[in-house]
N, C-alpha and C positions, 0 to 999 in steps of 0.2 A: 740294649735293647732287645727285646726276641719279634719274632713275626707279627705277633695279637699287637703288637705295641707300634706296629708298623702296621698294619690294618686296621687299626683305629685312627689312627694320624693320617691315614690315604682317605677313609671315609671322610673324617674330621675337617681337613683342608678342599671335598668335594661339595660336603652342602655348605660348608663357609662362601665359599666361591660361588654358591647356588643362590644363595642369598642374595649375595651381596649386586648381582644382578639384576634379579628381583626390585630391590632397592633402589639403586641406579634408574632402572626401564619407568617404573610408579614415580620417583621424582620428577624424571625427564615428563614425561606426560604429562605432569599437575603443572608443571613450570609453563607448556608450551600451551597450557587451555585447555586440556582432556582434549589435544591431537587433531581439532576443527578448527575452521576458520580461514587458518592461512594459506589451506588450495593442499597441502603438501597430505600423504597418506599418514596413518599410521603405521607403526613397526608389522601390526597384524594383518594388514590390510596386502594383497596383491593384486596384482593387476588385471586382475578379473574382477575387479571391486568398482573399475572404472567405469561399467556401462550403468552403473547405477546411480551414479548422478547425478542431481540435477544442474540442469546447466544455464 
């Protein structure tokens, strides 16, 4: 295994893990119903979004 093979392997594993995280986040948000309705903020919302909530 030479240096270019190792570089290809590292890039491939990085892309694969990134894709896996995206897919897991997508299915978690769909299962939860889009992140709304249960009173919890989604993973993209921060504490600064609490001021805009309807009470």
